[in-house]
C-alpha positions in Angstrom: 39.0 -23.0 58.5 42.5 -24.9 58.5 44.3 -25.5 54.3 43.2 -29.3 55.2 39.7 -28.7 55.4 39.3 -26.0 53.0 40.4 -28.8 50.7 38.4 -30.9 51.6 34.9 -28.6 51.2 36.7 -27.9 47.1 37.1 -31.7 46.9 33.6 -32.3 47.8 32.2 -29.2 46.5 33.7 -30.1 42.8 32.0 -34.0 42.6 28.3 -31.7 43.0 29.0 -29.9 40.6 29.9 -33.5 38.1 26.6 -34.5 39.9 24.2 -32.0 39.1 25.9 -32.2 35.8 24.8 -35.9 35.6 29.0 -37.6 35.7 31.1 -38.7 37.7 34.1 -36.4 38.3 38.1 -37.9 39.4 40.4 -35.2 39.5 42.9 -33.7 41.0 44.9 -30.0 41.6 48.0 -28.8 42.6 50.1 -25.7 42.6 53.2 -26.6 40.6 55.6 -24.4 42.2 55.3 -25.6 45.4 53.4 -29.2 44.3 52.1 -30.2 48.1 48.6 -30.2 49.5 46.5 -30.5 46.3 42.8 -31.1 45.9 41.7 -34.2 45.5 38.6 -36.8 43.8 39.6 -39.9 43.4 42.8 -38.8 41.8 44.7 -42.0 42.2 41.5 -43.8 40.0 42.4 -45.4 36.0 40.8 -43.5 34.0 40.5 -43.7 30.2 42.8 -41.0 28.5 40.4 -40.2 25.2 42.8 -37.3 23.2 44.8 -36.8 26.5 46.8 -39.3 25.3 48.2 -37.1 22.3 50.1 -35.0 25.9 52.7 -37.7 26.7 52.6 -38.4 22.4 53.6 -34.6 22.6 56.1 -35.1 25.5 58.4 -37.8 24.3 58.2 -36.2 20.5 60.3 -33.2 22.1 62.2 -36.2 24.2 63.5 -38.0 21.1 64.3 -34.3 19.8 66.4 -33.7 22.9 68.6 -37.0 22.4 69.1 -36.0 18.2 66.9 -38.9 17.8 65.0 -36.9 15.2 64.8 -33.7 13.6 61.4 -32.1 14.4 61.3 -30.5 10.7 61.4 -33.7 8.9 58.0 -33.5 7.1 55.6 -36.3 6.7 53.1 -36.5 3.5 49.7 -37.6 5.8 46.3 -38.6 4.3 42.9 -37.8 5.6 41.0 -40.6 6.8 37.6 -39.0 7.7 38.2 -40.1 11.5 39.0 -37.5 13.2 36.5 -34.0 13.7 39.0 -31.3 12.8 41.5 -30.8 10.9 44.1 -32.7 8.8 41.2 -35.9 9.4 38.9 -34.3 7.1 41.2 -33.1 3.9 40.4 -34.1 0.4 43.9 -34.5 -0.6 47.4 -35.1 1.1 49.4 -32.6 2.7 53.4 -33.0 3.4 53.6 -31.1 7.1 56.3 -30.9 9.5 56.6 -32.6 12.8 56.9 -29.8 14.8 53.3 -28.5 12.1 52.2 -31.8 12.9 52.6 -31.3 16.8 50.6 -28.1 16.5 47.5 -29.7 14.8 47.2 -32.4 17.0 47.5 -30.2 20.4 45.6 -26.6 19.1 42.9 -28.8 17.4 43.1 -32.0 18.9 43.5 -33.5 14.7 43.6 -37.0 15.0 45.6 -37.7 11.4 48.6 -35.5 12.7 48.0 -37.7 16.3 48.1 -41.4 14.5 51.0 -39.9 11.9 53.5 -38.8 15.2 53.0 -41.8 17.4 54.1 -44.1 14.4 56.9 -41.8 14.2 58.4 -42.0 18.4 57.0 -45.2 18.1 54.4 -46.5 21.4 58.0 -47.6 23.4 59.3 -44.4 23.1 56.5 -43.2 24.2 56.0 -45.2 26.9 59.3 -44.5 27.8 59.1 -41.4 28.0 56.3 -42.0 31.1 58.5 -44.7 32.5 61.3 -41.4 33.6 59.3 -39.1 34.3 57.8 -41.9 37.2 54.2 -41.7 35.9 53.6 -45.2 36.7 50.0 -45.9 36.0 50.0 -44.1 32.0 50.1 -46.7 30.2 49.5 -45.5 26.1 49.4 -48.6 23.7 47.6 -47.5 21.3 46.7 -44.0 19.1 43.0 -42.4 17.8 42.8 -45.8 15.6 43.5 -47.7 18.3 40.7 -45.7 19.9 38.2 -45.4 17.6 38.9 -49.9 16.8 38.4 -49.9 20.9 35.1 -48.6 20.7 33.9 -50.5 17.3 34.8 -53.5 19.4 33.7 -53.3 22.9 37.2 -53.9 24.1 39.5 -51.3 26.9 40.5 -48.3 25.8 44.8 -48.5 24.7 45.5 -45.3 26.7 45.2 -44.8 30.9 46.1 -42.6 32.9 45.2 -41.2 36.2 44.8 -38.1 37.5 47.7 -38.3 40.0 49.7 -39.0 36.9 48.9 -36.6 35.1 48.9 -32.9 36.9 52.6 -35.0 38.0 53.2 -34.5 33.6 51.9 -30.9 33.4 53.7 -30.2 36.4 57.3 -31.2 34.5 56.5 -29.3 31.1 55.8 -26.3 33.2 59.2 -26.5 35.4 60.7 -27.6 32.4 62.3 -31.3 34.4 60.3 -33.2 31.1 63.0 -32.1 28.2 65.2 -29.6 27.7 64.2 -26.4 28.6 63.4 -24.9 25.2 61.2 -28.1 24.3 59.5 -27.2 27.4 58.6 -23.6 26.8 57.6 -24.9 23.2 55.2 -27.4 24.2 53.9 -24.2 26.8 53.1 -22.3 24.0 51.0 -25.6 22.4 48.6 -26.6 24.9 48.7 -22.5 25.8 47.1 -22.4 21.4 44.0 -25.3 22.3 41.3 -23.6 20.6 38.5 -25.2 23.1 37.0 -22.3 25.9 34.3 -24.5 27.0 35.9 -26.9 29.6 38.7 -25.7 31.6 39.2 -22.7 30.7 35.6 -21.9 30.5 35.9 -21.2 34.8 38.7 -18.7 34.3 36.5 -16.4 31.6 39.9 -13.3 33.4 42.0 -11.9 30.6 44.6 -12.2 33.1 44.1 -15.8 33.5 46.2 -17.4 31.1 45.6 -21.6 30.1 46.9 -24.1 28.7 45.6 -27.6 28.7 44.5 -30.5 25.8 40.3 -32.1 25.9 40.6 -35.7 25.4 37.1 -36.9 24.2 34.9 -40.5 24.0 31.2 -41.3 23.7 30.5 -40.7 27.4 33.5 -39.0 28.5 34.4 -35.8 28.6 37.9 -34.8 30.2 40.8 -32.2 30.1 44.3 -31.4 31.4 46.1 -27.9 31.9 47.2 -25.4 33.6 46.3 -22.4 35.0 48.1 -19.1 35.2 47.6 -16.2 37.4 48.8 -12.5 37.1 50.9 -13.1 40.3 53.2 -15.9 39.3 51.0 -18.9 40.6 50.5 -21.9 38.4 48.4 -24.8 39.2 47.6 -27.7 37.4 44.4 -29.7 36.8 43.0 -32.8 35.6 39.8 -33.3 35.0 38.4 -36.8 34.1 34.7 -36.8 33.6 31.9 -40.1 32.3 28.4 -39.7 31.9 25.6 -43.3 31.6 24.1 -41.6 28.7 26.2 -40.9 25.2 25.3 -37.5 23.3 27.0 -35.9 20.8 27.3 -32.8 22.7 27.1 -32.5 26.2 27.6 -28.8 27.4 26.4 -29.2 31.1 29.1 -31.7 32.2 32.0 -29.5 30.2 30.9 -26.6 32.1 31.7 -29.3 35.2 34.9 -29.6 34.4 35.9 -25.4 35.2 33.7 -24.8 37.2 35.4 -28.0 39.5 38.2 -26.6 38.5 37.9 -23.1 39.7 36.2 -24.6 42.7 39.8 -26.5 43.9 42.1 -23.5 42.6 40.3 -21.4 44.9 41.1 -23.3 48.1 44.3 -23.6 47.4 45.2 -20.2 47.3 42.8 -18.8 49.9 
């Protein structure tokens, strides 16, 4: 079977994995270093980012640090508002943290209070400029966590949208030191690899010698993850997987698992 046929077959298998889980899926998976002949399933379609928007926010933070516009050691006092489910969001008392530690909280446990504080410090124009600089024309970030929650309550459009193809391009830029300085990109890779959630992308790669770094995104009826899978032979694959379900229960374990299953199917096809 030719490589092209194998990729088409993998995309169809991924589609069926989503369907079995009761979801509609969009994905793009690509070899980071070759950057061609990826596996795609509606990869150019617009999708709601949910907390995946924290990835372009992270990039903008480090781009501004590279430019000397801010110091990552700068400290902010933040107060939990109960909106998020983890981290500072659930704390009773104000805490003082550096920008770089807020970034750690934002990426490792998807802390919404940390993300909102960084968004206010960095500013929406800088986030969008960072995306434009990297050629991500299909990605728009016009708000942070509090804006997402407000949009849900009001039934309005999500404040952050992208495409799976844009997100694999962003991930590839981080993993090839093109998104910011090499030192900044190395730090961003480390933060992504500290994410604590093993139930989506990482579930498809249980081997101890395979490293997964990613960022999840969750809203009612939406389960996403974008990340990079690194094999011991040095090959690296960027995967961006976005799913939508008609129902919106608090837990969707089958959909969570389908993200790892679909990514593994597609990466196996590329490795073949």
